[in-house]
C-alpha positions as CSV (number, residue, x, y, z in Angstrom):
1,M,-39.8,26.6,33.1
2,A,-41.3,29.2,35.5
3,I,-44.4,28.2,37.5
4,A,-46.5,30.9,35.8
5,D,-45.5,29.5,32.3
6,A,-46.5,26.0,33.5
7,Q,-49.9,27.1,34.5
8,Q,-50.6,28.7,31.1
9,N,-52.2,26.4,28.5
10,P,-51.1,26.4,24.8
11,H,-54.1,28.3,23.7
12,K,-53.4,31.2,26.0
13,L,-49.8,31.3,24.9
14,L,-50.9,31.4,21.3
15,R,-53.2,34.3,22.1
16,K,-50.4,36.2,23.8
17,G,-48.2,35.5,20.8
18,D,-50.9,36.8,18.4
19,K,-51.1,40.0,20.5
20,S,-47.4,40.6,20.3
21,Y,-47.4,39.8,16.6
22,S,-50.1,42.3,15.9
23,N,-48.0,44.9,17.7
24,Q,-45.0,43.9,15.6
25,R,-43.1,42.7,18.6
26,Y,-41.9,39.6,16.7
27,L,-39.3,38.4,19.2
28,E,-41.9,38.3,22.0
29,A,-44.4,36.6,19.7
30,E,-41.8,34.0,18.7
31,E,-41.1,33.3,22.3
32,Q,-44.8,32.7,23.1
33,Y,-45.4,30.5,20.0
34,R,-42.4,28.4,20.9
35,K,-43.7,27.9,24.4
36,S,-47.1,26.9,23.1
37,L,-45.5,24.4,20.7
38,S,-43.4,22.9,23.5
39,K,-46.6,22.0,25.2
40,T,-48.7,20.9,22.2
41,E,-47.8,20.7,18.6
42,S,-50.4,22.3,16.4
43,A,-50.8,23.5,12.9
44,K,-51.8,27.0,14.1
45,G,-48.7,27.2,16.4
46,S,-46.3,26.2,13.6
47,Y,-48.0,28.5,11.1
48,N,-48.0,31.5,13.4
49,L,-44.3,30.8,14.4
50,G,-43.5,30.6,10.7
51,N,-45.1,34.0,10.2
52,T,-43.1,35.5,13.1
53,I,-39.8,34.1,11.8
54,Y,-40.8,35.2,8.2
55,Q,-41.1,38.8,9.4
56,Q,-37.5,38.5,10.7
57,Q,-36.4,37.4,7.3
58,R,-35.3,34.0,8.5
59,Y,-36.8,32.3,5.5
60,D,-35.2,28.9,5.7
61,E,-36.6,28.3,9.2
62,A,-39.9,29.8,8.2
63,I,-40.1,27.3,5.3
64,E,-39.7,24.4,7.8
65,R,-42.5,25.8,10.0
66,Y,-44.9,26.2,7.1
67,E,-44.2,22.7,5.8
68,Q,-44.9,21.3,9.3
69,A,-48.1,23.3,9.5
70,A,-49.3,22.0,6.1
71,K,-48.4,18.5,7.1
72,I,-50.5,18.4,10.3
73,A,-53.3,20.8,9.2
74,K,-56.8,19.3,9.6
75,T,-58.7,21.6,7.2
76,K,-58.3,22.6,3.6
77,S,-58.2,26.3,4.7
78,E,-55.4,25.7,7.1
79,R,-53.4,23.7,4.5
80,G,-54.1,26.4,1.8
81,L,-52.8,29.2,4.1
82,A,-49.7,27.2,5.0
83,Y,-48.9,26.4,1.4
84,H,-49.5,30.1,0.4
85,N,-47.0,31.4,3.0
86,L,-44.6,28.6,2.1
87,G,-44.7,29.9,-1.5
88,N,-44.0,33.4,-0.2
89,A,-41.0,32.3,1.8
90,L,-39.6,30.4,-1.2
91,F,-40.3,33.4,-3.4
92,R,-38.3,35.6,-1.0
93,K,-35.4,33.2,-1.3
94,G,-35.5,33.5,-5.1
95,D,-36.6,29.8,-5.4
96,F,-39.3,30.6,-7.9
97,E,-39.7,27.1,-9.2
98,N,-40.5,25.6,-5.8
99,S,-42.6,28.6,-4.9
100,L,-44.8,27.9,-7.9
101,E,-45.3,24.3,-6.7
102,A,-46.3,25.6,-3.2
103,Y,-48.8,28.1,-4.8
104,K,-50.2,25.2,-6.8
105,N,-50.8,23.2,-3.7
106,A,-52.4,26.2,-2.0
107,L,-54.8,26.6,-5.0
108,R,-55.7,22.9,-4.8
109,E,-56.9,23.6,-1.2
110,R,-58.3,27.1,-1.9
111,P,-59.1,27.4,-5.6
112,T,-60.7,30.8,-5.4
113,D,-58.0,32.6,-3.5
114,Q,-57.2,35.6,-5.6
115,E,-54.0,36.5,-3.7
116,T,-52.5,33.1,-4.3
117,K,-53.4,33.3,-8.0
118,Y,-51.7,36.7,-8.2
119,N,-48.6,35.4,-6.4
120,Y,-48.6,32.3,-8.7
121,S,-48.6,34.5,-11.8
122,L,-45.9,36.7,-10.4
123,A,-43.7,33.7,-9.6
124,Q,-44.2,32.5,-13.2
125,Q,-43.0,35.8,-14.6
126,M,-40.0,35.8,-12.3
127,L,-39.1,32.2,-13.2
128,L,-39.4,33.0,-16.9
129,Q,-37.2,36.1,-16.5
130,E,-34.6,34.0,-14.5
131,Q,-34.6,31.3,-17.2
132,Q,-34.1,34.0,-20.0
133,Q,-31.3,35.6,-18.0
134,Q,-29.6,32.2,-17.5
135,Q,-30.0,31.5,-21.2
136,Q,-28.5,34.8,-22.1
137,E,-25.6,34.3,-19.7
138,Q,-25.0,30.9,-21.3
139,E,-25.1,32.3,-24.8
140,N,-22.6,35.0,-23.7
141,Q,-20.4,32.4,-22.1
142,D,-20.5,30.3,-25.3
143,Q,-19.7,33.3,-27.5
144,E,-16.8,34.3,-25.2
145,E,-15.4,30.7,-25.3
146,Q,-15.8,30.7,-29.1
147,E,-14.0,34.0,-29.4
148,Q,-11.2,32.8,-27.1
149,Q,-10.9,29.6,-29.2
150,E,-10.8,31.7,-32.4
151,Q,-8.1,34.0,-30.9
152,Q,-6.1,30.9,-29.8
153,N,-6.3,29.6,-33.4
154,Q,-5.2,32.9,-34.8
155,D,-2.3,33.1,-32.3
156,Q,-1.3,29.5,-33.2
157,D,-1.4,30.3,-37.0
158,Q,0.6,33.5,-36.4
159,E,3.2,31.5,-34.4
160,E,3.4,28.9,-37.2
161,N,3.8,31.7,-39.8
162,Q,6.5,33.3,-37.8
163,D,8.3,30.0,-37.4
164,Q,8.1,29.5,-41.1
165,Q,9.4,33.0,-41.8
166,E,12.3,32.4,-39.4
167,Q,13.1,29.1,-41.2
168,N,12.9,30.6,-44.7
169,P,16.2,32.7,-44.5
170,Q,18.1,29.5,-43.6
171,D,16.4,27.6,-46.4
172,Q,17.2,30.5,-48.8
173,Q,20.8,30.5,-47.7
174,E,21.1,26.7,-48.2
175,E,19.5,27.1,-51.7
176,Q,22.0,29.8,-52.5
177,E,24.9,27.6,-51.4
178,R,23.6,24.8,-53.5
179,E,23.3,27.1,-56.5
180,A,26.8,28.4,-55.9
181,Q,28.1,24.9,-55.7
182,E,26.4,24.0,-59.0
183,T,27.8,27.2,-60.6
184,Q,31.2,26.3,-59.3
185,K,30.9,22.9,-60.8
186,D,29.8,24.4,-64.1
187,L,32.7,26.9,-64.2
188,S,35.2,24.2,-63.4
189,K,34.0,22.2,-66.3
190,E,34.2,25.2,-68.7
191,E,37.6,26.0,-67.5
192,A,38.7,22.4,-68.0
193,E,37.3,22.4,-71.6
194,A,39.1,25.7,-72.3
195,L,42.3,24.4,-70.9
196,L,42.0,21.3,-73.0
197,K,41.4,23.4,-76.1
198,I,44.5,25.5,-75.4
199,M,46.6,22.4,-74.9
200,E,45.4,21.0,-78.2
201,E,46.2,24.3,-80.1
202,E,49.6,24.4,-78.5
203,E,50.2,20.8,-79.5
204,K,49.3,21.7,-83.0
205,K,51.7,24.6,-83.0
206,V,54.5,22.5,-81.7
207,Q,53.9,19.9,-84.4
208,E,53.8,22.5,-87.1
209,K,57.2,24.0,-85.9
210,L,58.7,20.6,-85.9
211,R,57.7,20.0,-89.4
212,K,59.2,23.3,-90.5
213,A,62.4,22.8,-88.6
214,K,63.1,19.5,-90.3
215,G,65.2,18.1,-87.6
216,Q,66.6,21.4,-86.3
217,P,66.3,21.7,-82.5
218,T,63.7,24.1,-81.3
219,K,64.3,26.9,-78.9
220,S,63.6,26.1,-75.3
221,K,60.6,28.0,-73.8
222,K,61.0,30.2,-70.8
223,D,58.8,29.6,-67.8
224,W,56.7,32.7,-67.1
């Protein structure tokens, strides 16, 4: 630490930081506030450093500084301001639920602060919009999953029908073969009956000829 820095008290460093901040020289202001806090921790130092970091869009670190400022603040006004800016940093991060809680704490300390009330209302609207969007996304996801399941069921039914169609020709062929076998059995039976009838008629003819021949030998039959 330089000798000149060592001779400066925390209050002067804060004032130098405030001057740099008002001129939007945030890096210079941050340096002065950090030097002041290295000498003496104070709610004002943490709060002002949080503001400087907030302007540089380093919201996570700003949140830590505002929380520290609210923790060690000695007055309701100081705590209210710290919680208000804490809500702003959380809002910038898109953490609307926790920003609402910070604004509530700010209003407990400063109930008439109109800016905090406005920010609280805005955070409520953003949270509601976020919840509605999440609900819509969930409904879309559920619908997509349902459609996918229905498509899978349709594909499965189609595959089963296709398998059944592929099996049917074989079943039909087997059925036809069974019918052919039955028909063949029936035809064989008819043929056998016809053959038996012919044999009986031939037998009758032979007996008739024998009776007429009265002992005379019959002519031998030629094989055809």
